[in-house]
C-alpha positions as a Markdown table, in Angstrom:
| # | Residue | x | y | z |
|---|---|---|---|---|
| 1 | Met | -40.0 | -19.0 | 56.0 |
| 2 | Thr | -42.3 | -22.3 | 56.3 |
| 3 | Ser | -39.9 | -25.3 | 56.2 |
| 4 | Ala | -41.4 | -28.4 | 54.5 |
| 5 | Ser | -40.0 | -30.7 | 57.5 |
| 6 | Ser | -41.9 | -28.6 | 60.2 |
| 7 | Val | -45.3 | -29.2 | 58.5 |
| 8 | Asp | -47.7 | -32.0 | 60.0 |
| 9 | Thr | -47.2 | -35.3 | 58.2 |
| 10 | Ala | -50.8 | -35.7 | 57.7 |
| 11 | Val | -51.3 | -32.4 | 56.5 |
| 12 | Gln | -48.7 | -32.8 | 54.0 |
| 13 | Asp | -49.7 | -36.1 | 52.9 |
| 14 | Tyr | -52.9 | -34.5 | 51.7 |
| 15 | Leu | -51.1 | -31.5 | 50.1 |
| 16 | Asp | -49.0 | -34.1 | 48.4 |
| 17 | Thr | -51.4 | -35.2 | 46.3 |
| 18 | Gly | -53.6 | -31.8 | 45.6 |
| 19 | Leu | -56.1 | -29.4 | 47.2 |
| 20 | Arg | -59.5 | -29.8 | 46.5 |
| 21 | Ser | -62.6 | -27.6 | 46.2 |
| 22 | Leu | -61.0 | -26.7 | 42.8 |
| 23 | Trp | -61.4 | -26.7 | 38.9 |
| 24 | Tyr | -58.5 | -28.4 | 37.3 |
| 25 | Pro | -57.5 | -28.9 | 33.8 |
| 26 | Val | -57.1 | -32.9 | 33.4 |
| 27 | Ala | -56.4 | -33.6 | 29.8 |
| 28 | Ala | -56.3 | -31.4 | 26.5 |
| 29 | Ser | -59.5 | -31.6 | 24.5 |
| 30 | Trp | -58.1 | -33.5 | 21.7 |
| 31 | Glu | -57.4 | -36.6 | 24.0 |
| 32 | Val | -61.0 | -36.9 | 25.2 |
| 33 | Gly | -63.2 | -38.5 | 21.9 |
| 34 | Ser | -65.2 | -41.4 | 21.7 |
| 35 | Asn | -63.1 | -43.9 | 23.4 |
| 36 | Pro | -63.0 | -43.9 | 27.0 |
| 37 | Leu | -60.1 | -42.4 | 28.7 |
| 38 | Gly | -58.6 | -43.8 | 32.2 |
| 39 | Ile | -56.5 | -41.3 | 33.9 |
| 40 | Thr | -55.2 | -40.5 | 37.4 |
| 41 | Arg | -55.2 | -37.2 | 39.0 |
| 42 | Leu | -55.1 | -36.0 | 42.7 |
| 43 | Gly | -54.5 | -39.5 | 43.0 |
| 44 | Glu | -58.0 | -40.7 | 42.0 |
| 45 | Asn | -58.6 | -42.7 | 38.7 |
| 46 | Leu | -61.4 | -41.3 | 36.7 |
| 47 | Val | -62.6 | -42.2 | 33.1 |
| 48 | Leu | -63.4 | -39.2 | 30.6 |
| 49 | Trp | -65.8 | -39.9 | 27.7 |
| 50 | Arg | -67.7 | -37.8 | 25.0 |
| 51 | Gly | -71.4 | -39.2 | 24.6 |
| 52 | Tyr | -72.7 | -39.2 | 20.9 |
| 53 | Asp | -73.9 | -35.7 | 21.3 |
| 54 | Gly | -70.7 | -34.8 | 22.3 |
| 55 | Thr | -71.4 | -34.4 | 25.9 |
| 56 | Leu | -68.5 | -34.8 | 28.6 |
| 57 | His | -68.8 | -37.1 | 31.4 |
| 58 | Ala | -66.6 | -38.0 | 34.0 |
| 59 | Val | -66.7 | -40.7 | 36.6 |
| 60 | Glu | -64.5 | -43.0 | 38.8 |
| 61 | Asp | -62.7 | -45.5 | 37.2 |
| 62 | Arg | -64.1 | -48.5 | 38.9 |
| 63 | Cys | -66.9 | -50.9 | 37.7 |
| 64 | Pro | -69.3 | -50.9 | 40.6 |
| 65 | His | -69.5 | -55.1 | 40.1 |
| 66 | Arg | -66.0 | -56.3 | 40.3 |
| 67 | Gly | -63.8 | -53.1 | 40.2 |
| 68 | Ala | -62.6 | -53.4 | 36.7 |
| 69 | Arg | -61.7 | -50.3 | 34.9 |
| 70 | Leu | -64.5 | -48.9 | 32.9 |
| 71 | Ser | -62.2 | -47.1 | 30.8 |
| 72 | Lys | -61.5 | -50.6 | 29.4 |
| 73 | Gly | -65.2 | -50.8 | 28.1 |
| 74 | Trp | -67.4 | -49.6 | 25.5 |
| 75 | Asn | -69.0 | -46.2 | 24.5 |
| 76 | Leu | -72.7 | -46.4 | 24.9 |
| 77 | Gly | -73.3 | -42.6 | 24.4 |
| 78 | Asp | -74.5 | -41.4 | 27.8 |
| 79 | Arg | -73.0 | -44.5 | 29.2 |
| 80 | Leu | -70.3 | -46.9 | 29.4 |
| 81 | Ala | -70.2 | -50.9 | 29.4 |
| 82 | Cys | -67.8 | -52.6 | 31.6 |
| 83 | Trp | -65.6 | -54.7 | 29.2 |
| 84 | Tyr | -65.6 | -57.8 | 32.1 |
| 85 | His | -69.4 | -58.4 | 32.6 |
| 86 | Gly | -71.3 | -55.7 | 30.6 |
| 87 | Val | -72.3 | -53.7 | 33.5 |
| 88 | Glu | -73.5 | -50.2 | 32.1 |
| 89 | Val | -72.7 | -46.7 | 34.3 |
| 90 | Asn | -74.0 | -43.6 | 32.9 |
| 91 | Gly | -72.6 | -40.1 | 33.2 |
| 92 | Glu | -74.1 | -39.5 | 36.9 |
| 93 | Gly | -72.5 | -42.6 | 38.0 |
| 94 | Glu | -75.5 | -44.8 | 38.3 |
| 95 | Val | -76.0 | -48.7 | 37.2 |
| 96 | Cys | -78.2 | -48.6 | 34.2 |
| 97 | Asp | -78.2 | -52.5 | 33.3 |
| 98 | Val | -76.6 | -55.6 | 34.7 |
| 99 | Pro | -77.2 | -57.8 | 31.2 |
| 100 | Ala | -76.3 | -60.7 | 32.8 |
| 101 | Ile | -79.0 | -61.3 | 35.4 |
| 102 | Ser | -82.6 | -59.8 | 35.5 |
| 103 | Asn | -84.0 | -57.6 | 38.0 |
| 104 | Ser | -80.5 | -56.8 | 39.6 |
| 105 | Pro | -80.7 | -54.7 | 42.8 |
| 106 | Leu | -77.7 | -52.4 | 41.4 |
| 107 | Val | -79.8 | -50.9 | 38.8 |
| 108 | Gly | -80.7 | -47.4 | 39.3 |
| 109 | Gln | -78.1 | -47.2 | 42.1 |
| 110 | Ala | -75.3 | -44.6 | 42.4 |
| 111 | Cys | -72.4 | -46.8 | 42.7 |
| 112 | Val | -69.3 | -44.9 | 41.6 |
| 113 | Arg | -68.5 | -41.1 | 41.9 |
| 114 | Arg | -69.5 | -38.4 | 39.4 |
| 115 | Tyr | -67.4 | -35.6 | 38.7 |
| 116 | Pro | -68.3 | -32.0 | 37.3 |
| 117 | Ile | -66.9 | -31.6 | 34.0 |
| 118 | Gln | -66.5 | -29.1 | 31.2 |
| 119 | Glu | -64.2 | -27.6 | 28.5 |
| 120 | Ala | -62.6 | -24.6 | 28.2 |
| 121 | His | -59.7 | -22.9 | 26.1 |
| 122 | Gly | -58.6 | -26.4 | 24.6 |
| 123 | Ala | -58.8 | -28.0 | 28.0 |
| 124 | Ile | -61.1 | -30.6 | 30.1 |
| 125 | Phe | -61.3 | -29.3 | 33.4 |
| 126 | Val | -62.7 | -31.4 | 36.4 |
| 127 | Tyr | -64.0 | -30.7 | 39.4 |
| 128 | Phe | -62.3 | -32.4 | 42.7 |
| 129 | Gly | -64.7 | -31.3 | 45.7 |
| 130 | Thr | -63.2 | -31.8 | 49.5 |
| 131 | Thr | -66.4 | -34.1 | 49.8 |
| 132 | Pro | -67.9 | -35.8 | 47.1 |
| 133 | Asp | -71.3 | -34.1 | 47.3 |
| 134 | Glu | -69.9 | -30.9 | 47.3 |
| 135 | Ala | -71.3 | -28.3 | 44.6 |
| 136 | Pro | -68.3 | -27.1 | 42.5 |
| 137 | Ser | -67.7 | -23.2 | 42.7 |
| 138 | Glu | -67.8 | -21.2 | 39.0 |
| 139 | Leu | -64.4 | -21.5 | 37.1 |
| 140 | Glu | -63.1 | -17.9 | 36.5 |
| 141 | Leu | -59.7 | -17.6 | 34.6 |
| 142 | Pro | -57.3 | -15.0 | 33.5 |
| 143 | Glu | -58.3 | -12.6 | 30.7 |
| 144 | Gln | -55.9 | -13.9 | 28.3 |
| 145 | Leu | -57.9 | -16.9 | 28.1 |
| 146 | Thr | -61.2 | -15.7 | 28.5 |
| 147 | Asp | -60.7 | -12.6 | 25.9 |
| 148 | Gly | -60.8 | -14.6 | 22.7 |
| 149 | Glu | -61.1 | -11.4 | 21.0 |
| 150 | Thr | -58.2 | -9.7 | 22.1 |
| 151 | Tyr | -55.5 | -12.6 | 22.7 |
| 152 | Gly | -54.6 | -15.8 | 21.0 |
| 153 | His | -53.6 | -18.8 | 22.7 |
| 154 | Phe | -51.8 | -22.2 | 22.2 |
| 155 | Leu | -52.0 | -24.9 | 24.8 |
| 156 | Cys | -48.9 | -27.0 | 25.8 |
| 157 | Thr | -49.4 | -30.0 | 28.3 |
| 158 | Ala | -46.7 | -32.5 | 29.2 |
| 159 | Thr | -46.2 | -34.9 | 31.9 |
| 160 | Trp | -43.3 | -34.4 | 34.5 |
| 161 | Lys | -42.0 | -36.9 | 36.8 |
| 162 | Cys | -42.1 | -35.0 | 39.9 |
| 163 | Asn | -44.7 | -33.5 | 43.0 |
| 164 | Tyr | -46.6 | -31.0 | 41.5 |
| 165 | Gln | -45.5 | -28.6 | 44.2 |
| 166 | Tyr | -42.1 | -28.5 | 42.5 |
| 167 | Ala | -43.6 | -27.4 | 39.6 |
| 168 | Val | -45.3 | -24.6 | 41.3 |
| 169 | Asp | -42.5 | -23.5 | 43.0 |
| 170 | Asn | -40.7 | -23.3 | 39.9 |
| 171 | Val | -43.1 | -20.9 | 38.4 |
| 172 | Met | -43.1 | -18.8 | 41.5 |
| 173 | Asp | -39.6 | -18.1 | 41.3 |
| 174 | Pro | -38.8 | -15.5 | 38.6 |
| 175 | Met | -35.0 | -15.6 | 39.0 |
| 176 | His | -34.4 | -19.0 | 37.9 |
| 177 | Gly | -35.4 | -17.4 | 34.5 |
| 178 | Thr | -31.8 | -15.3 | 34.3 |
| 179 | Tyr | -29.8 | -18.3 | 35.0 |
| 180 | Leu | -31.6 | -21.7 | 33.8 |
| 181 | His | -32.8 | -20.2 | 30.8 |
| 182 | Ala | -30.2 | -17.7 | 30.1 |
| 183 | Asp | -29.4 | -19.5 | 26.6 |
| 184 | Ser | -33.0 | -19.2 | 25.3 |
| 185 | His | -34.2 | -16.8 | 22.9 |
| 186 | Ser | -36.2 | -14.6 | 25.3 |
| 187 | Met | -34.6 | -14.5 | 28.7 |
| 188 | Ala | -30.9 | -13.7 | 28.1 |
| 189 | Glu | -31.3 | -10.0 | 29.3 |
| 190 | Gly | -31.0 | -8.1 | 32.3 |
| 191 | Asp | -29.5 | -7.9 | 36.0 |
| 192 | Arg | -28.7 | -11.5 | 37.6 |
| 193 | Gln | -28.7 | -10.0 | 41.0 |
| 194 | Ala | -32.4 | -8.4 | 42.2 |
| 195 | Glu | -34.7 | -7.7 | 45.0 |
| 196 | Met | -38.2 | -8.9 | 45.1 |
| 197 | Val | -41.2 | -7.8 | 46.5 |
| 198 | Leu | -44.8 | -9.0 | 47.1 |
| 199 | Glu | -48.3 | -7.2 | 46.0 |
| 200 | Pro | -51.2 | -8.5 | 46.9 |
| 201 | Thr | -54.3 | -8.6 | 44.5 |
| 202 | Glu | -57.8 | -9.6 | 44.8 |
| 203 | Ser | -57.1 | -13.4 | 44.0 |
| 204 | Gly | -53.5 | -13.7 | 45.1 |
| 205 | Phe | -50.5 | -11.7 | 45.0 |
| 206 | Ile | -47.8 | -11.0 | 42.6 |
| 207 | Phe | -44.1 | -11.4 | 43.0 |
| 208 | Lys | -41.7 | -9.3 | 41.2 |
| 209 | Lys | -38.7 | -7.6 | 40.7 |
| 210 | Thr | -37.9 | -4.3 | 42.0 |
| 211 | Gly | -36.1 | -1.9 | 39.6 |
| 212 | Gln | -36.6 | -4.1 | 36.6 |
| 213 | Thr | -39.8 | -4.7 | 34.5 |
| 214 | Gly | -40.7 | -5.9 | 30.8 |
| 215 | Val | -36.8 | -6.9 | 30.3 |
| 216 | Asn | -36.8 | -10.9 | 31.4 |
| 217 | Phe | -39.1 | -13.3 | 33.5 |
| 218 | Asp | -39.5 | -10.3 | 36.0 |
| 219 | Trp | -42.9 | -11.2 | 37.4 |
| 220 | Val | -45.2 | -13.8 | 38.2 |
| 221 | Glu | -48.8 | -14.0 | 39.5 |
| 222 | Tyr | -50.5 | -16.2 | 41.8 |
| 223 | Gly | -54.6 | -16.5 | 41.9 |
| 224 | Asn | -57.2 | -18.4 | 42.8 |
| 225 | Thr | -60.5 | -18.0 | 41.2 |
| 226 | Gly | -62.1 | -21.4 | 41.2 |
| 227 | Ala | -58.6 | -22.8 | 40.2 |
| 228 | Leu | -55.1 | -22.1 | 41.0 |
| 229 | Trp | -53.1 | -20.4 | 38.5 |
| 230 | Leu | -50.1 | -18.6 | 37.7 |
| 231 | Arg | -49.8 | -16.0 | 35.3 |
| 232 | Leu | -46.4 | -14.1 | 34.0 |
| 233 | Ser | -45.0 | -12.4 | 30.7 |
| 234 | Ile | -41.6 | -12.2 | 29.2 |
| 235 | Pro | -41.2 | -9.2 | 26.7 |
| 236 | Tyr | -40.8 | -10.2 | 23.0 |
| 237 | Gln | -38.9 | -8.5 | 20.4 |
| 238 | Pro | -40.7 | -7.3 | 17.1 |
| 239 | Arg | -38.6 | -10.1 | 15.4 |
| 240 | Phe | -40.7 | -12.9 | 17.0 |
| 241 | Gly | -44.0 | -11.9 | 15.9 |
| 242 | Pro | -46.8 | -9.3 | 16.7 |
| 243 | Gly | -48.7 | -9.1 | 19.8 |
| 244 | Gly | -46.3 | -7.5 | 22.6 |
| 245 | Pro | -45.1 | -9.4 | 25.5 |
| 246 | Phe | -45.4 | -13.2 | 25.6 |
| 247 | Trp | -48.0 | -14.1 | 28.0 |
| 248 | Ile | -48.2 | -17.5 | 29.7 |
| 249 | Val | -50.8 | -18.9 | 32.1 |
| 250 | Gly | -50.1 | -22.1 | 33.9 |
| 251 | Met | -51.2 | -24.7 | 36.2 |
| 252 | Ala | -49.9 | -27.8 | 37.6 |
| 253 | Val | -52.0 | -30.9 | 38.2 |
| 254 | Pro | -51.0 | -34.0 | 40.5 |
| 255 | Glu | -51.3 | -37.0 | 38.9 |
| 256 | Asp | -50.3 | -38.6 | 42.2 |
| 257 | Lys | -47.3 | -37.6 | 44.6 |
| 258 | Glu | -44.6 | -38.5 | 42.1 |
| 259 | Asn | -46.0 | -37.2 | 38.6 |
| 260 | Thr | -47.4 | -33.9 | 37.6 |
| 261 | Arg | -49.4 | -32.9 | 34.7 |
| 262 | Val | -48.3 | -29.3 | 33.4 |
| 263 | Phe | -50.8 | -27.1 | 31.2 |
| 264 | Phe | -49.3 | -24.0 | 29.9 |
| 265 | Trp | -51.3 | -21.8 | 27.6 |
| 266 | Arg | -49.0 | -19.3 | 25.4 |
| 267 | Val | -50.7 | -16.4 | 24.6 |
| 268 | Arg | -50.0 | -13.3 | 22.4 |
| 269 | Lys | -52.2 | -10.1 | 22.3 |
| 270 | Val | -53.2 | -10.4 | 18.4 |
| 271 | Asp | -56.5 | -10.0 | 16.6 |
| 272 | Gly | -57.4 | -9.5 | 12.9 |
| 273 | Trp | -54.6 | -10.5 | 10.5 |
| 274 | Gln | -52.1 | -10.3 | 13.3 |
| 275 | Arg | -53.8 | -13.6 | 15.0 |
| 276 | Gln | -52.8 | -15.4 | 11.5 |
| 277 | Val | -49.3 | -14.0 | 11.6 |
| 278 | Trp | -48.9 | -14.9 | 14.9 |
| 279 | Arg | -50.0 | -18.7 | 14.5 |
| 280 | Phe | -48.0 | -19.3 | 11.6 |
| 281 | Phe | -45.2 | -17.9 | 13.0 |
| 282 | Tyr | -45.8 | -19.8 | 16.7 |
| 283 | Arg | -46.1 | -23.0 | 14.8 |
| 284 | Thr | -43.0 | -22.8 | 12.4 |
| 285 | Lys | -40.6 | -20.9 | 14.4 |
| 286 | Leu | -41.4 | -20.4 | 18.4 |
| 287 | Glu | -43.1 | -23.9 | 19.4 |
| 288 | Gln | -39.7 | -25.6 | 19.5 |
| 289 | Leu | -38.0 | -23.0 | 21.4 |
| 290 | His | -40.5 | -23.1 | 24.0 |
| 291 | Trp | -40.2 | -26.7 | 24.1 |
| 292 | Asp | -36.7 | -26.3 | 24.7 |
| 293 | Val | -37.1 | -24.2 | 27.4 |
| 294 | Leu | -39.8 | -26.5 | 29.1 |
| 295 | Glu | -37.3 | -29.2 | 29.0 |
| 296 | Gln | -34.7 | -26.9 | 31.0 |
| 297 | Asp | -37.3 | -26.9 | 33.6 |
| 298 | Arg | -38.4 | -30.8 | 33.4 |
| 299 | Ile | -34.6 | -31.8 | 33.7 |
| 300 | Ile | -33.9 | -29.5 | 36.7 |
| 301 | Leu | -37.3 | -30.8 | 38.8 |
| 302 | Glu | -37.0 | -34.5 | 37.9 |
| 303 | Asn | -33.4 | -34.6 | 39.1 |
| 304 | Leu | -33.5 | -32.7 | 42.3 |
| 305 | Ala | -31.8 | -34.2 | 45.3 |
| 306 | Pro | -34.3 | -36.8 | 47.0 |
| 307 | Asp | -36.8 | -35.1 | 49.6 |
| 308 | Ala | -35.2 | -31.8 | 48.4 |
| 309 | Arg | -37.9 | -29.7 | 50.0 |
| 310 | His | -36.7 | -31.0 | 53.5 |
| 311 | His | -33.5 | -29.8 | 53.0 |
| 312 | Glu | -33.6 | -26.3 | 51.6 |
| 313 | Asn | -31.9 | -23.3 | 52.7 |
| 314 | Leu | -34.2 | -20.2 | 51.5 |
| 315 | Tyr | -33.3 | -16.3 | 50.9 |
| 316 | Gln | -34.9 | -13.5 | 49.7 |
| 317 | His | -35.7 | -14.7 | 46.1 |
| 318 | Asp | -37.9 | -17.5 | 48.0 |
| 319 | Val | -40.3 | -15.2 | 49.7 |
| 320 | Gly | -43.1 | -15.4 | 46.7 |
| 321 | Leu | -43.0 | -19.2 | 47.1 |
| 322 | Ser | -42.8 | -19.4 | 50.8 |
| 323 | Arg | -45.8 | -17.3 | 50.8 |
| 324 | Leu | -47.9 | -19.5 | 48.2 |
| 325 | Arg | -46.6 | -22.3 | 50.4 |
| 326 | Arg | -48.2 | -21.2 | 53.5 |
| 327 | Val | -51.5 | -20.1 | 51.2 |
| 328 | Met | -51.4 | -23.8 | 50.3 |
| 329 | Leu | -50.8 | -25.1 | 53.8 |
| 330 | Lys | -53.8 | -23.2 | 55.2 |
| 331 | Met | -55.7 | -24.4 | 52.6 |
| 332 | Ala | -55.1 | -28.1 | 53.1 |
| 333 | Lys | -55.2 | -28.1 | 56.8 |
| 334 | Lys | -59.0 | -26.3 | 56.4 |
| 335 | Gln | -60.1 | -29.2 | 53.8 |
| 336 | Leu | -58.8 | -32.2 | 55.8 |
| 337 | Ala | -60.9 | -31.2 | 58.8 |
| 338 | Glu | -63.8 | -30.8 | 56.6 |
| 339 | Arg | -63.0 | -34.4 | 55.3 |
| 340 | Gln | -62.6 | -35.7 | 58.7 |
| 341 | Lys | -65.8 | -34.0 | 59.9 |
| 342 | Ala | -67.6 | -35.4 | 57.1 |
| 343 | Ala | -66.4 | -38.5 | 57.5 |
């Protein structure tokens, strides 16, 4: 299995702030309104806002004049005005006006980076290219999110004080549910010992327990379809509401090397009157129980020993996360080479 200590330092530094050529959820839809929102994702500073017509915009959070944060300025619809000197920058990253002087050579120039942006499934997605001029790929997501007629979902998002790779490793580890979440409402059943196996898929692979399915957190799937996602299901008893198994589609988004924004869509297969029952039951009974489970994950990951990934002794249950680390490392090497070539 790949050891983090054996990875080239430059490649690991690149990987630590996130892979590119991908769409990432960067905020919940409700977080982005008329006021500019400054965020840090993949170590880059962005400002998001909605125009007067609701159109979303994302550009580098830097005024080209003196470097003030555009997120501290005013929303003028299709552009932002910097609080410092009023310089106006539109959603394409172009300077529209420099009101302090006439005939400024800055006007009409694309001085800050523009990011492709779209809204889907209650989240704002931004495309981070390996190079600034890279055209975005199509965003495709699992059917649990895209089939709105069959499935109903709730988005949960939080910030964890750890590198995003720890959050990815955590989900790519079905065995931890039997121990860390043993006192939860949904993961107390099943064997506390298992053999694991990998199964390839068109977009990634499934890592699962052998001899046990539909009992606990028994499998997890990794997929790359323009975004990196993890999918799993947990069996639910009828007393926890309609819809069969409880699905989770998750993504871990690096803010920087030390902080991660996690996005988890919680899903049930419900339609008609069952959807309303599920929504009511989730809000009144299940939501806090699910937050309690996430809190267990957060506590463990935020309190790992320093430099934990460099001092591991992995075993058979870690085949899935080891495979995914190799996949991500290969992507990082390729992207870093492309960046260096373009420089």
